[in-house]
Structures are given as structure tokens and as C-alpha cells.
N, C-alpha and C positions, 0 to 999 in steps of 0.2 A: 503620555496621555493619562489623565486622571480618569479612573473608571469607578462607577458606582457599583462596586462588587456586591452582588446579591447571593449570599450563601444559602443554599436550600437543603432541606432534608432529603436524604437518598430516597429516590422513588422506587428503587428495586431492592430495598433492604429486606429480602425474604429471609435472610439469616442474620441474627444478631452479630455485630462486628466481632465479638469475642468468641463466637462459637467455633470458628476455624482459624483463629489468629486475630491479632490486634491490627486494625487498619489505621491506627492513629498516625503512623508515619506517612501513609498514603494520603490521608486527609491533609496533613501539613504540606506535603509536596504539591498537591493540587492547588492549595491556596497560595503557595509560594510562586507558582507559575502565573497566577493572576496578579500577584504583587509585582512580578517582573514585567508585566505589560500585556500578557495574553488576555484578550477580551473575556473568554469563558472556556471552561474545561468540563468535559464529561468523561467519566471512567466507570467501567464495569469490571468486576472480578468474579470469576467462577471458580469455586473450589469444592471438589466433591459434588454433592447435589445442591449446594447452596450458592446463592448469587447475592452479591453486595454491590451497591453503586453509590456514587457520590458526584456532585456537581458543584461548581463554583463560578463566580463571575456572571457575565451577561451573554445572552444570545442575540441581543439587539441593542446596539449602542445608543440608538435614538430613544427607544422606549424604556430601556432598562429591564426588559423581560429577561428572566434568568434562563440559563441553559437547562435542558431537560436530559434526564438519563435515557430517554427514548429518542433523542435526536438522531435523525438520519444525517450522514455527512459523506463527503467524497473520500473514499478509502485510498485513492491514489495508488501508489506502488504496492500496497497490500494485495492488489489485484494480481500481482505476479505469482503469488502462491497458488491462486485459483487456476491460472493458466498452466503453470507447471504441473499441477495435479492432474488436469485433463490430459496433457501430453503423456504423463506417466501411466494413466489409465489406458490410453490408446496403445502404449507399448505393451502393457500387460495383456491386452486383448489381441496382440499380434498384428495390429494395424500398421505399426511403424517400429523403428528402432531408434533409440537415441544416438546411435552411431551412424545413422543415415546422414548424408550431407544435406545442407540447405538446398543445394542445387537439385537434388533428387525430387524434392517436393515443390520447390519454387524455381523452376529452371529459368536462368537468365536474369533473375530479379536482383541478386546481389553481385553487381559488377560495377567497376569504376573506381578510379583513384587508388588502386591497390587492393580494393575489396574483391574477394572471389568466393562465391558461395560453394564452389567445388571443393574448397579446402576447409570449410567450416561445418561442424556437426551440430545436430540439434542439441546435444548435451552442452556444447560450448555456448550456444545461445542461452540456455537456462542457467548456467553457472557464471556467465559473463567473462568467459575466457576466449570469446570469439575475436576480440580486437576491433569489432565494428564500431564506428564513431557514433556517439550519442547525439541524436538529432536535436535534443534540447540544448546542446552546447554550440550549435551552429549560430553564428552571429546574425544571420538573416532571420532565423526563427526567433531568436531572442528579441531582435528589434521589432519584429512584426507582432509578436504575441505576449512579450513579457515586460515591455516598458509600459509606463502609464498611458501614453498616447496610443501605442500599438494595441494594448489590451482593450481599451475603450472602443477602438475602431473595429477590432476583429474578434471580440469575445464570443460572438454568435456564429462565426464562420464554421462551416462543415469542412473537416479535413479527412481525406482518405488515407489509408495506409501508404498508398503510392506517394502522396504528398509528403508524408513524414519521412519516408525512405529517401526521397529526393534531397531533402535537407541533409540527411546523414551522408549520403554517398557523394556529395560534392566536396567532402573532406577526406583526408587520408585516414586509414585505420590507425588505431593506437599502437598496434603491434601485430605480428603474424599470429594466426590462430594457435591457441594453446601455449603461447610463450609467456603470458602474464595474466593479470586480472585487472579489469576496469569496468565499473558499473556503466551499463549503456541501455537506455530505454529502447533503443532500436532493436535490441535482441528480442524483446517481447512483442514488439510490433510484428516481427517475423514469426515468432512462435505462435501467435494468434492466427496468422495467415496459414501456417502449417496445419493447425487444427481444422480450419475451414477446408483446406485442400483434402485432408485425409478423411473427413466426415461428410463433406458436401453441405454442411450446415454452418450458419453463422457461429463464431466462437462463443458469443454470448448465449446462444441457444444451448450449446453443449454444456456450458457452465451451469445453466439453469437445470438442465435435465440430469446432470451427473452429480451436482453438489447442492445447489440451492434448494431444489425440491426435496431430495431425499433427507436433507438435514432440517427441513422446515425453517429455512432462513427467510422469514417473512419480510424482513426489512432490507434485504440484499437484492441488488439488481445490477444489470449491465445496461445502462440507460441509452446507449447509442447517441442520438442527437438531442435527447431531452435536456433542455438547458436549466430547468428548475429542479429543486430537491423535493422529494415526497415530504409530506407532513407527518409527524412534527419534525421541525428542523429549525436551526438557528441561522442567522445571517453569517456570512463568511467575509473576513476582512484581510486586506493586504496593503502593504506600503508600495507595492509594485516598484520596488527598488532594492538594491543590495544593502541598504542601511535600515536601521530601526527608527529613523527619524523621518520627518516630513509628513505629508497628509496621509490619512487612512482612507482607503477606498472600500466600498461595499462591492465585493466581487462574487456574490452568491450565485448569480446566474451566469453560466458560461457553457459553451458546447464542449462536452468531455471527449468528443471524437479526436481532439488534439492529443489525447493520451492513448486511445485505442487499447490494445492489449497490455500496454505498459502501465495503465493506471486509470482506467475509465470507471471502475465500479463505485457504487454507492452502497453503504451499509450502516449499521449502528453497532455500538459496543457490545451489546448482548449477543448479536449474531456472530461477530468476529471471535468472541471467546468460544462460542459453540463450535465454529468452524475449526479453529486451531486445536481445540481439545479433541475433536473427532479425528482430525488428521493425524495427530501424534499418537492416538490410541489405536490406529490401524483400521478405522472404519471406512476410509476412502481409498486406500491403496493396499495391495497385497504386500507381504513382508519384503519381497525382493525389491519392489519399486520404492517402498518407504525407506529401505536401507540406501538405495541409490540417491534418493532425495536428500538424505542426511550425510552423504559423502561430501565433505566440505573442502574448499580450497582456501589458501591464505589470501587475505585482502590487504595485507600490510597495515591493518587497522585494528580496531578494538573488537572485531568479530570475524568469524569465518563464514563463507557463503557456500550453500549447497545448491540444489536445483530449485530456485524460486523461494528459498527460505534461508534465513541467517541463524547462526548460533553464536551466542555471546555468553561469556563467563562473567558473572557479576562480581562485585567486590567481596561478597561473602562466600564465593565459590560455587554458587548455584548456577547451573547452565539453563538458559532459556532459548527457545526456538520461536521464530516468528519473522515479522517484517515491519519496517517503517513505511510511512506513506506521506509524501508531501506534494501538494498541488496548490495552485493559487488560492489563498484564503483558508487553507486547511492543512493541519499537521497532525499525523496520527501514528500510533504504534500499537501493535498487537503481539503479545508474547505468551508462551506457555512453557511449562516444565516438560522435561523429557517424557514423563509418563502421561502428560496431557491432563492431569488432575487439578492443576492450578494455573489459571489463565487470566490475562488482563488485556483490556483494550481501552485506549485513551485517545481523545481527540481534543485539539485546540482549534477554535474557530478564528485563528489568526496565524500568520505564517512568518512572523518576524522576531519572535522572542520566546523564551521559555524552553524547558527541556523535558520532552517526553521520557527520555532516559532516566531522569531523576525520579520520576513517578514509578517507573519499572523497578528501579533500585529500592525505592521505599517499600513497595509491596512485597517483593520477594526477599529482601534483606532486612526490612524493618528499620531502615535508616535513610 
């Protein structure tokens, strides 16, 4: 698709680009994503006390309105780091142990087709070593919510955690608990339910009380069944297919309860850099819990996975911590250095092309 790319001046350029390093490589990577077919990109970098931002492309394909550095967007699986942080805080407070079984907190919930919550720990939920089937991979779920016809019919449906678990548990587990690693969104549906059982409050309320409010993340929310994005925001686009060809659909409005604790949250790039910087600098977790979060397992891929957070070694040898997030119409990544002093968050308002990883490489490695 030909895009009338509108390149705009960074709206958050509080620090000159050269003050803390040259962002030219990042700018080039942002524009390369638009050239590759992404409708629009917004990125924010926090380094020390300075903040730099850039945008490229459009936020609205019909009007040509450019993306904004202040855009709200669906953070998707970046939500997992928030959920894991709350569970680790509860452990630090003595309310639970990560070695507790899922059965202890959710009796009888994880049963069927070889799944058994009596054999799975909370830690295994958080690091994806539980073996529980990912409900997003269920054929019925995909047909209902991820095809063009299914999405258009069901995009505003309200889904309960029980609905999502039902899709997962009608499939066999990937492996016995602890035997391997497989990313599964079902793990974080359960983790959010454990938070609610342990606190008596909605998991989103606990995220607000423990993370959003203390860090003053004014653009971050757990929207529940709210189908629209807060303003300012761009439109979100998808092919609603496994290919990058075919028609482009506006998928901005949808019910995020289909993601629940695995990816429901909304944020912006400035808030996400603030969150990951605070997390890695020890502002949200005691040293013991932060160390546990950063104890990673092998994923047989290009990164290792801890408790709701990934660690990747970039081509230049720099290690970054954070998470990617993909949901219909939105593709994001937020990463920070070990000391939390250099952070980046980027969002594409299209889900079929471009590489957020290339933008991370550009910022932290300068290429």
C-alpha cells in the first residue's frame, strides 16, 4: 500500500539529539519501518534526565493525520511485566510464594486434557515453563476472533477469564510443567486471577494502586471493556490475515477483555520508558524480587525470559530488558538497559510489517 508518509518534528525533544548520543540511526530505522509498509511509528527514548521522541508516517490513512509522540496505544503483552511486578510485590509482602501451586490459589481451575494446576507453580506461570496451552493458538478462538469475518462480528464481545481458559484447556499441554519453555498467554490470564484472589481486588486496580499512581503514569490504564482509546491516539490497522497482502482494516475499536491479564493495557511511549526505567532501577521491587524477576530461562531463541520480562543481547553486546507487545492493529516494544538509565518504547499502528527490533538495535547500538 502506498502511504503518504508525513514526517514530523519530535514533539518531546526536551533534549537535543546530540546531548546524550546521536539518534540518527534511530530516525533512519523509524522511517525504514514506514517505507516497509507500517502506517505510522511513534518512539520515545529516555536517557538520564533527558527525553527524545520521533514520529513518522500517518496515524490515519484516510485523513493523512500524522502520528503523535503522545499517542495512546494498546501495549498488549507489555502488560505481562506489570502483572508479574504485582505478583512479586505480593510475594515480598508475604501474601504468597512464587512456589505456591496454581491449585492453592485457583482450586480446580486448571484441569483437563492433561493440565493439572496441582503440578504448576506461580513461578512457572510467570516464566512460561508451565506447559499450559496458549488460548490464542486454539483454532476455535482464531476462527472466532482473528479472521476478518470473525473479528468484525465479535470485536466488541466481552470475554471473561473463564471463557479464555476454556479455549486453552480443550487442548493438550505443550509439555509437563518445568520440562521446557513455551510462550503462553494463558499463563497471565491465570496470574491476573491469582492477584485478584490474593488481594480481593480487580487485578487492574492493584496495578493502578501499586504502579500507575506511584509512578504518575498518566497515560497508562487497564481499560477493562472500554473499546475506544483515550485521546490523543491514532487509528490502528490490520490485514486480519497471516499475510501482508490484501485489504487493510481499521481495527482501532475492540474489546480488550479478550486479552485480560495477558495484554489488556493501554499506555504511551513516555510512560513505558518511565515504567521500565523505574523497574530496573529498583523502585518497584525489593532486591530479592528484582533478582528473581531477572533469573531467566532459555527460550531457544534470540532472547532469554525471566518473570514477565525478557533479556536480549544486541549485536553490539549491549543487554536490554523489556517486553514486546502485539495485538490486533498494534505492534510495540519497550526496552531498557541493565541500569535503567537508557530506555526506549516504540509502537507501530499496523501489525503486518516492519521490525520494532531494528529500532531497538538502532538506538542502543547506533546501527
